[in-house]
C-alpha positions as CSV (number, residue, x, y, z in Angstrom):
1,M,-4.9,7.1,1.0
2,D,-6.3,3.7,0.9
3,G,-8.8,3.0,-1.9
4,M,-9.0,6.4,-3.4
5,R,-10.1,6.2,-7.0
6,W,-7.9,8.2,-9.3
7,Q,-10.7,9.0,-11.8
8,Y,-12.7,10.7,-9.1
9,I,-10.0,13.3,-8.6
10,D,-9.9,14.0,-12.3
11,D,-13.7,13.9,-12.9
12,E,-14.5,16.2,-9.9
13,F,-16.7,13.5,-8.4
14,A,-15.8,15.0,-5.0
15,S,-14.6,18.4,-3.9
16,T,-10.9,18.2,-3.0
17,P,-9.6,21.7,-2.8
18,N,-6.4,20.8,-0.9
19,L,-5.3,18.2,-3.4
20,D,-6.2,20.6,-6.2
21,S,-4.0,23.2,-4.6
22,I,-1.1,20.7,-4.4
23,A,-1.6,19.9,-8.0
24,R,-1.2,23.6,-8.9
25,T,1.8,24.2,-6.8
26,G,3.6,20.9,-7.0
27,V,3.6,17.7,-9.2
28,T,0.8,15.3,-10.0
29,A,0.5,12.3,-12.2
30,K,-2.5,11.1,-14.2
31,F,-2.2,7.9,-12.1
32,I,0.2,5.3,-10.7
33,K,0.1,1.8,-12.0
34,T,-0.3,-0.4,-8.9
35,V,1.2,-3.8,-8.5
36,V,-0.6,-7.1,-8.9
37,P,-2.7,-7.8,-7.0
38,S,-4.1,-4.3,-6.3
39,K,-4.4,-5.1,-2.6
40,T,-3.3,-3.1,0.4
41,W,-0.5,-5.2,1.9
42,P,1.5,-6.0,-1.3
43,N,1.3,-2.4,-2.6
44,H,2.4,-0.9,0.7
45,H,5.4,-3.2,0.8
46,S,6.2,-2.3,-2.8
47,F,6.1,1.4,-1.8
48,L,8.8,0.8,0.8
49,T,11.0,-1.7,-1.1
50,G,10.6,-0.9,-4.8
51,L,10.0,-4.6,-5.5
52,Y,7.1,-6.4,-7.1
53,P,5.3,-8.8,-4.8
54,E,6.9,-11.9,-6.4
55,S,10.2,-10.4,-5.2
56,H,9.4,-9.1,-1.8
57,G,7.2,-12.0,-0.9
58,I,4.0,-10.3,0.4
59,V,2.1,-11.6,-2.6
60,S,-1.4,-10.7,-1.3
61,N,-3.4,-9.8,1.8
62,K,-3.7,-13.5,2.5
63,F,-1.5,-16.3,1.2
64,W,-0.2,-19.8,1.9
65,D,3.5,-20.5,2.4
66,P,4.1,-24.1,1.3
67,V,7.5,-24.3,3.1
68,Y,6.4,-22.9,6.4
69,Q,3.0,-24.7,6.0
70,E,1.4,-21.6,7.4
71,K,-1.1,-19.1,6.2
72,F,-0.4,-15.3,6.3
73,V,-3.3,-13.1,7.2
74,L,-3.1,-9.3,7.1
75,D,-3.8,-6.9,9.9
76,Y,-4.1,-7.9,13.5
77,D,-2.9,-11.4,13.2
78,C,0.1,-13.2,14.7
79,A,1.3,-14.0,11.1
80,N,1.5,-10.3,10.3
81,Y,3.9,-9.8,13.2
82,D,6.1,-12.8,12.2
83,S,9.4,-11.6,10.7
84,K,9.9,-14.7,8.5
85,F,7.1,-13.6,6.1
86,Y,8.9,-10.3,5.5
87,S,12.5,-11.5,5.4
88,A,13.0,-11.2,1.6
89,A,13.2,-7.4,1.5
90,E,14.3,-4.4,3.6
91,P,12.0,-1.4,3.8
92,I,13.4,2.0,3.2
93,W,13.1,3.2,6.8
94,L,15.3,0.3,7.9
95,T,17.9,1.1,5.3
96,L,17.9,4.7,6.4
97,Q,18.4,3.7,10.1
98,K,21.4,1.5,9.1
99,S,22.9,4.8,7.8
100,S,22.6,6.1,11.4
101,E,19.5,8.2,10.6
102,R,16.1,8.3,12.3
103,S,12.8,7.2,10.9
104,A,9.2,7.2,12.1
105,V,6.2,5.0,11.3
106,Y,2.6,5.3,12.2
107,F,0.2,2.4,11.6
108,W,2.1,1.3,8.4
109,P,1.2,-2.2,7.3
110,G,3.8,-4.8,8.4
111,F,6.3,-2.6,10.0
112,A,6.1,-4.3,13.4
113,A,7.3,-7.6,12.0
114,Y,10.9,-6.4,11.9
115,S,13.1,-7.0,14.9
116,E,14.6,-3.5,14.6
117,K,11.8,-0.9,15.1
118,P,11.6,2.6,13.7
119,T,13.1,5.3,15.9
120,F,9.6,6.7,16.5
121,Y,6.5,4.6,16.2
122,E,3.0,4.3,17.6
123,K,2.5,1.2,19.7
124,P,-0.7,-0.9,19.3
125,A,-3.6,0.1,21.6
126,T,-4.1,-3.3,23.0
127,C,-2.7,-6.9,22.5
128,P,-5.2,-9.5,23.6
129,V,-2.9,-12.3,22.5
130,N,0.8,-12.7,23.0
131,C,2.0,-14.2,19.8
132,S,5.3,-15.4,21.3
133,D,3.3,-17.9,23.3
134,V,1.4,-19.2,20.3
135,N,2.4,-22.1,18.1
136,P,1.9,-21.0,14.5
137,K,0.3,-24.3,13.8
138,D,-2.5,-23.4,16.2
139,L,-3.4,-20.2,14.4
140,A,-6.0,-21.6,12.1
141,N,-8.2,-22.8,15.0
142,M,-7.5,-19.6,16.9
143,R,-8.7,-17.5,13.9
144,N,-11.9,-19.4,13.7
145,T,-12.7,-19.1,17.4
146,T,-11.4,-15.6,18.1
147,R,-13.0,-13.9,15.0
148,S,-16.4,-15.2,16.0
149,G,-16.2,-13.3,19.3
150,W,-14.9,-9.9,20.4
151,P,-12.4,-8.4,19.8
152,P,-12.3,-10.2,16.4
153,Y,-8.5,-10.1,16.3
154,I,-5.5,-12.2,17.1
155,H,-2.6,-10.3,18.6
156,C,-2.3,-6.5,18.6
157,M,-4.7,-4.0,17.2
158,V,-4.3,-0.3,16.6
159,N,-6.9,2.2,17.3
160,H,-8.5,3.0,13.9
161,S,-11.1,5.2,15.6
162,E,-8.3,7.7,16.4
163,P,-8.9,10.8,14.2
164,S,-6.5,11.5,11.5
165,Q,-5.8,14.9,13.0
166,Q,-4.6,13.2,16.2
167,R,-2.2,11.0,14.1
168,I,-0.9,14.0,12.3
169,D,-0.4,15.9,15.6
170,K,1.8,13.0,16.7
171,I,4.0,13.0,13.7
172,M,4.3,16.7,13.9
173,S,5.6,16.4,17.4
174,W,8.3,14.0,16.1
175,L,9.2,16.4,13.4
176,K,9.5,19.3,15.8
177,S,11.6,17.4,18.3
178,D,15.3,18.0,18.9
179,T,16.0,14.8,17.1
180,P,13.5,14.7,14.2
181,P,13.2,11.8,11.8
182,R,14.4,12.0,8.2
183,F,11.6,9.8,7.0
184,V,8.0,9.4,8.3
185,A,5.4,6.9,7.0
186,L,1.8,7.4,8.0
187,Y,-1.2,5.2,7.1
188,I,-4.8,6.4,7.0
189,E,-7.5,3.8,6.2
190,Q,-10.1,6.0,4.4
191,P,-11.8,6.1,2.0
192,D,-11.1,2.3,1.5
193,S,-13.2,1.1,4.4
194,T,-16.2,3.2,3.3
195,G,-15.9,2.0,-0.3
196,H,-16.0,-1.6,0.9
197,G,-19.1,-0.9,2.9
198,F,-21.1,1.2,0.6
199,G,-19.5,1.0,-2.9
200,I,-17.8,3.8,-4.8
201,I,-20.7,5.5,-6.7
202,T,-22.3,6.6,-3.4
203,Q,-22.7,9.7,-1.3
204,Q,-20.9,7.9,1.5
205,Y,-17.8,7.4,-0.6
206,K,-17.9,11.0,-1.8
207,D,-18.2,12.2,1.8
208,A,-15.2,10.0,2.8
209,M,-13.0,11.4,0.0
210,E,-13.9,15.0,0.9
211,A,-13.2,14.2,4.6
212,V,-9.8,12.8,3.7
213,D,-9.0,16.0,1.7
214,R,-10.2,18.3,4.5
215,D,-9.2,16.4,7.7
216,T,-6.0,14.7,6.5
217,V,-4.5,16.5,3.5
218,G,-5.6,20.0,4.6
219,Y,-4.8,19.5,8.2
220,L,-1.3,18.2,7.5
221,M,-0.5,21.1,5.1
222,N,-1.8,23.6,7.6
223,S,0.1,22.0,10.4
224,L,3.3,22.3,8.4
225,K,2.6,26.0,7.7
226,N,1.9,26.6,11.4
227,A,5.3,25.0,12.2
228,N,7.1,27.0,9.6
229,L,7.9,23.8,7.7
230,F,5.6,24.1,4.7
231,D,8.4,25.2,2.3
232,K,11.0,23.0,4.0
233,V,9.3,19.6,3.6
234,N,8.7,17.4,0.5
235,V,5.3,15.8,0.7
236,I,4.1,12.9,-1.5
237,F,0.5,11.7,-1.5
238,V,-0.3,8.4,-3.2
239,S,-3.0,5.7,-3.0
240,D,-2.3,2.0,-2.9
241,H,-5.2,1.1,-5.2
242,S,-8.5,2.2,-6.6
243,M,-11.8,0.5,-6.2
244,T,-14.5,-1.0,-8.4
245,N,-18.2,-1.6,-7.7
246,T,-19.4,-5.2,-7.3
247,S,-22.8,-6.7,-6.9
248,S,-24.5,-9.8,-5.6
249,A,-25.3,-10.7,-9.2
250,R,-21.6,-10.8,-10.3
251,Q,-20.3,-13.7,-8.2
252,I,-18.6,-16.9,-9.3
253,F,-19.2,-19.8,-7.0
254,L,-16.5,-22.4,-7.2
255,E,-18.8,-25.1,-5.9
256,D,-20.5,-25.0,-9.3
257,Y,-17.3,-26.3,-10.9
258,I,-15.1,-28.2,-8.5
259,N,-15.4,-30.4,-5.4
260,L,-15.2,-28.2,-2.3
261,D,-13.4,-31.0,-0.3
262,E,-10.5,-31.0,-2.8
263,F,-9.1,-27.5,-2.5
264,Q,-8.5,-24.5,-0.3
265,L,-9.4,-21.0,-1.4
266,V,-6.7,-19.1,0.5
267,E,-8.0,-15.8,-0.9
268,G,-11.1,-15.0,-2.7
269,G,-13.0,-11.8,-3.9
270,A,-11.3,-10.0,-6.7
271,V,-8.8,-12.8,-7.0
272,G,-8.9,-16.6,-6.5
273,H,-5.9,-18.4,-5.0
274,I,-6.4,-22.1,-5.1
275,W,-4.2,-24.6,-3.3
276,A,-4.7,-28.4,-3.5
277,A,-2.8,-31.7,-3.4
278,D,-0.4,-32.0,-6.3
279,E,-2.4,-34.9,-7.7
280,K,-5.6,-32.8,-7.8
281,I,-4.2,-29.7,-9.6
282,D,-4.7,-30.9,-13.1
283,E,-8.2,-32.1,-12.4
284,I,-9.2,-28.9,-10.7
285,Y,-7.7,-26.8,-13.5
286,Q,-9.5,-28.8,-16.2
287,N,-12.8,-28.5,-14.5
288,L,-12.5,-24.8,-14.1
289,T,-11.4,-24.2,-17.7
290,R,-14.1,-26.6,-19.0
291,A,-16.6,-24.2,-17.5
292,N,-15.6,-21.8,-20.3
293,S,-16.9,-18.8,-18.2
294,P,-16.5,-15.4,-19.9
295,Y,-16.1,-13.9,-16.4
296,M,-13.0,-15.6,-15.3
297,A,-9.6,-16.5,-16.6
298,V,-7.9,-19.5,-15.1
299,Y,-4.1,-19.9,-15.0
300,K,-1.7,-22.4,-13.8
301,K,1.1,-20.7,-11.9
302,E,3.6,-21.1,-14.7
303,N,1.2,-19.5,-17.2
304,I,0.3,-16.3,-15.3
305,P,1.0,-13.3,-17.6
306,D,4.6,-12.0,-17.3
307,E,3.4,-8.4,-17.1
308,Y,1.7,-9.2,-13.8
309,H,5.2,-9.7,-12.2
310,W,3.4,-12.2,-10.0
311,K,4.7,-15.7,-10.8
312,H,8.2,-16.4,-9.5
313,N,7.5,-17.0,-5.8
314,R,6.7,-20.1,-3.8
315,R,3.7,-18.3,-2.3
316,I,1.9,-17.8,-5.6
317,P,-0.8,-20.5,-5.8
318,P,-0.7,-23.4,-8.3
319,I,-4.0,-22.2,-9.7
320,F,-4.9,-18.5,-10.1
321,I,-8.4,-17.4,-11.0
322,D,-8.5,-13.9,-12.5
323,P,-12.1,-12.7,-12.6
324,A,-13.5,-10.1,-14.9
325,V,-13.5,-6.6,-13.5
326,G,-16.4,-6.2,-11.1
327,W,-16.8,-10.0,-10.6
328,V,-15.8,-11.8,-7.4
329,I,-14.8,-15.3,-6.5
330,R,-16.7,-17.1,-3.7
331,R,-16.1,-20.6,-2.5
332,S,-19.8,-21.3,-2.0
333,R,-23.1,-19.6,-1.6
334,A,-23.4,-18.5,1.8
335,K,-20.3,-3.7,-2.2
336,G,-17.1,-2.4,-3.3
337,D,-13.9,-4.4,-3.7
338,H,-10.4,-4.3,-5.2
339,G,-7.7,-6.7,-6.2
340,W,-8.2,-7.0,-9.9
341,P,-5.0,-6.5,-11.9
342,A,-4.6,-2.8,-12.6
343,I,-3.6,-3.7,-16.1
344,K,-7.2,-4.6,-17.0
345,S,-9.3,-3.0,-14.2
346,K,-7.6,0.4,-14.3
347,S,-7.4,0.1,-10.5
348,Y,-4.7,2.8,-10.5
349,S,-3.7,5.0,-7.6
350,V,-3.2,8.8,-7.2
351,F,0.0,10.8,-6.9
352,F,0.6,14.3,-5.6
353,A,3.9,15.8,-4.4
354,H,4.8,19.2,-3.0
355,G,8.0,20.6,-1.6
356,P,11.3,22.3,-2.3
357,A,12.6,19.4,-4.3
358,F,9.6,19.2,-6.7
359,Q,8.7,21.3,-9.7
360,K,5.6,23.4,-9.6
361,G,2.5,22.9,-11.7
362,L,3.8,19.8,-13.5
363,E,1.8,16.8,-14.6
364,V,3.9,13.7,-15.4
365,S,3.0,10.6,-17.3
366,P,1.8,7.5,-15.4
367,F,4.5,5.4,-13.7
368,N,4.8,2.3,-11.7
369,T,4.4,1.9,-7.9
370,V,7.9,0.5,-7.6
371,D,9.4,3.7,-9.1
372,L,8.6,5.6,-5.9
373,Y,11.3,3.8,-4.0
374,P,14.3,5.0,-6.0
375,L,12.8,8.5,-5.9
376,M,12.6,8.4,-2.1
377,C,16.2,7.1,-1.9
378,K,17.3,9.9,-4.2
379,L,15.6,12.5,-1.9
380,L,17.1,10.9,1.2
381,G,20.5,10.6,-0.3
382,I,20.8,6.8,0.5
383,M,21.9,3.9,-1.7
384,P,18.9,1.9,-2.7
385,Q,18.6,-1.8,-2.1
386,P,18.2,-4.0,-5.3
387,N,14.8,-3.1,-6.7
388,N,12.5,-3.2,-9.7
389,G,11.9,0.6,-9.9
390,S,13.3,3.2,-12.2
391,L,14.5,6.6,-11.1
392,E,14.7,7.5,-14.8
393,D,10.9,7.3,-15.1
394,V,10.2,9.8,-12.3
395,K,13.2,12.1,-12.0
396,M,11.7,14.7,-14.3
397,M,9.5,15.8,-11.4
398,L,12.5,17.0,-9.5
399,K,13.7,20.6,-9.9
400,E,17.3,19.4,-10.4
401,Y,16.3,17.6,-13.5
402,A,14.1,20.4,-14.9
403,Q,14.6,21.6,-18.4
404,P,16.0,24.1,-19.2
405,A,18.6,23.7,-16.4
406,S,18.2,26.0,-13.5
407,K,20.9,28.5,-12.6
408,P,23.7,27.0,-10.5
409,T,23.5,27.8,-6.8
410,T,26.3,28.5,-4.4
411,K,28.3,25.4,-4.0
412,G,27.2,23.2,-1.1
413,A,24.3,25.4,0.2
414,A,21.2,24.1,-1.5
415,S,22.5,20.6,-2.2
416,T,23.5,20.0,1.4
417,C,20.2,21.4,2.7
418,Q,18.1,19.2,0.4
419,S,20.1,16.1,1.1
420,R,19.2,16.5,4.8
421,A,15.5,17.0,4.1
422,P,13.2,14.5,5.9
423,I,10.5,12.7,4.0
424,I,6.9,12.0,5.3
425,L,5.2,9.1,3.6
426,M,1.5,9.1,4.3
427,A,-0.7,6.2,3.2
428,L,-4.4,6.5,3.1
429,T,-6.7,3.9,1.8
430,M,-6.4,6.2,-0.8
431,T,-2.8,5.9,0.1
432,F,-0.8,9.0,0.6
433,F,2.9,9.2,0.9
434,I,4.0,12.3,2.6
435,R,7.6,13.0,2.5
436,T,9.4,15.8,4.2
437,A,12.3,17.4,2.6
438,G,14.2,20.6,3.4
439,C,16.3,22.0,6.2
440,Y,14.4,22.9,9.4
441,G,16.3,23.2,12.6
442,L,18.8,20.5,11.7
443,Q,22.0,21.1,13.6
């Protein structure tokens, strides 16, 4: 669930009876510590790889690659369908398929960049531009012209107006087929888009959270019940990040400190990524630090805090501006946002899990986003790729690690069943992972 604020579940800001029910009958965590930056693309890639952004390479929603001399732009852009930007890491669905298993993906950020596609996936609704015919060096001009018209996209776009129930109906059809997938990843963009438009302390955001609980979480769980899969599927719900209110009064304009002609702000907002000619870096850095603003910290790449895990990659900018929580970076003067490091902004995400592999009524301590990957590999019975996660930090939520130890079962029966259980990973802007586990009609 993209952009669902973890405190609002705990503080009863909105009515979420379906998530509340899952918390009572499954596992929940106080929160998940998201990766830096707390943006959609890097967090979703960390979910599927167990790597921090400095390792998997998707270091933000937008970034510059100094080797390719190209800018990556999220969403419906040719760059997002270019495999070279994703080549540093293998997502879990692809690892699973290399084990001769089936996977399914619905609207998951970045999945279409891989040459091998999921067994089941939803194709984009329309593709106004064929990226294979586009020189990457021409993308900058294309972005400027295309986004000023309609549709404001380059390359393919999915149908975000499609109701979440329709998306769930599609993945249920895959799960009930004669050859069901072992792993399903589904992305839902609410309540993030509402939070960006109206802010988070609003009736609109509250309504969006309640709609997600009713029309996505509730609908999915009822669909599993109706298909006799409710007790045979492991479901995990998480969000990729939280949100924080901003205002027009809390803006930092870079034109007040540095010459606009001497740098590129590759990404602004809750972060500031500054690229410039090598001979200008020191001057720009000195001018920014000389401002002595209490509302922004300025780092050269080599001095970015180690705990951010956001330093050792060529795509990290030479100058990083880290604004105070609630403040945003703007190039010049011309509602809700996210991207501030979760360490200081508490832009954490939610976690709920339910199914035969999980304990009941258990609340676990906060853990890291990257820890979900080894947990999913454990549930799927596959060997993880090298990753930054720790199964040790999350295994206590599984029944097999419960204390005191449960009674032994008949050899082979339960363990074989569970090892064949599919996983559904659902991402909402509050991001949800839904995993299915359990034996249902597997021959």
